[in-house]
C-alpha positions as CSV (number, residue, x, y, z in Angstrom):
1,M,0.0,0.0,0.0
2,F,2.8,2.4,0.8
3,A,4.5,1.9,-2.5
4,E,1.3,2.6,-4.4
5,T,0.3,5.8,-2.6
6,A,1.7,9.3,-2.9
7,V,3.2,10.0,0.5
8,D,5.0,13.2,1.3
9,L,6.1,12.5,4.9
10,V,5.9,9.7,7.5
11,L,5.3,10.6,11.1
12,A,5.5,7.5,13.4
13,D,5.5,6.8,17.1
14,F,8.4,4.7,18.4
15,A,6.2,2.6,20.7
16,M,3.7,0.6,18.7
17,P,2.1,-2.8,19.4
18,Q,3.3,-5.0,16.5
19,M,6.7,-3.4,15.7
20,S,8.7,-0.4,16.8
21,G,8.5,2.8,14.9
22,N,12.1,2.4,14.0
23,Q,11.4,-1.0,12.4
24,L,8.5,0.6,10.4
25,V,10.7,3.4,9.2
26,Y,13.5,1.0,8.3
27,R,11.1,-1.0,6.1
28,L,9.6,2.0,4.5
29,K,13.0,3.5,3.7
30,Q,13.8,0.3,1.8
31,T,10.8,1.1,-0.5
32,A,11.1,4.9,-0.6
33,Q,14.3,6.3,0.7
34,H,13.6,9.8,-0.5
35,I,10.5,10.3,1.7
36,P,11.3,12.2,4.9
37,M,10.4,10.3,8.1
38,I,10.0,11.6,11.6
39,L,10.0,9.3,14.7
40,L,8.4,10.5,18.0
41,G,9.1,8.8,21.2
42,D,10.8,8.6,24.6
43,P,14.5,9.1,24.2
44,Q,15.3,6.7,27.1
45,K,13.2,3.9,25.4
46,M,14.7,4.6,22.0
47,G,18.2,4.0,23.4
48,G,21.4,4.8,21.6
49,D,20.7,2.7,18.6
50,I,21.0,4.1,15.1
51,H,17.6,5.0,13.8
52,A,16.5,5.0,10.2
53,A,14.3,8.1,10.6
54,D,15.5,11.5,9.3
55,A,14.5,13.2,12.5
56,L,13.9,12.0,16.1
57,L,11.7,14.1,18.4
58,A,11.1,13.5,22.2
59,K,7.4,13.2,22.5
60,K,7.1,14.7,26.0
61,N,9.4,17.7,25.3
62,C,8.1,18.5,21.8
63,S,5.4,21.1,21.5
64,S,2.9,21.0,18.7
65,Q,4.5,24.1,17.2
66,E,8.0,22.4,17.2
67,L,6.4,19.4,15.5
68,L,4.8,21.5,12.9
69,E,8.0,23.4,12.2
70,K,9.9,20.1,11.8
71,I,7.2,18.8,9.4
72,K,7.5,22.0,7.3
73,L,11.3,21.7,7.2
74,M,11.2,18.0,6.2
75,S,8.5,18.7,3.6
76,A,10.6,21.5,2.1
77,R,13.6,19.3,1.8
78,K,11.6,16.7,-0.1
79,R,10.4,19.3,-2.6
80,G,13.9,20.7,-3.0
81,P,15.2,24.2,-3.1
82,R,12.9,27.1,-4.2
83,K,13.4,28.5,-7.7
84,G,16.2,31.0,-7.8
85,S,17.7,30.0,-4.5
86,V,21.3,28.9,-4.2
87,R,22.0,25.7,-2.3
88,A,25.0,25.6,0.0
89,P,27.4,22.8,-1.0
90,Q,27.8,19.9,1.3
91,A,31.2,18.9,2.8
92,A,31.5,15.9,0.4
93,E,30.9,18.1,-2.6
94,L,33.5,20.6,-1.4
95,A,36.1,17.8,-1.0
96,I,35.4,16.6,-4.6
97,A,35.7,20.1,-6.0
98,S,39.0,20.8,-4.4
């Protein structure tokens, strides 16, 4: 269903009954790596593991305004830069250019 639907962003809770949010995000990233994914949860329960999500937010410390701003930011990244804007080169690109 995920592969057949136009999805702009995934927002998942870390604690879910059948699988963790990280497992869900990992599986979805195998299908659509370009889609931004945000994981909400308790940082103590998430542990120090490497997460597949593009952003991790602490559920208890994250206001609805902060969540909305993160969603706007992640959605803008998916769409790419605005017309006429200049993108700052990444460190890897600078290393190749020099």
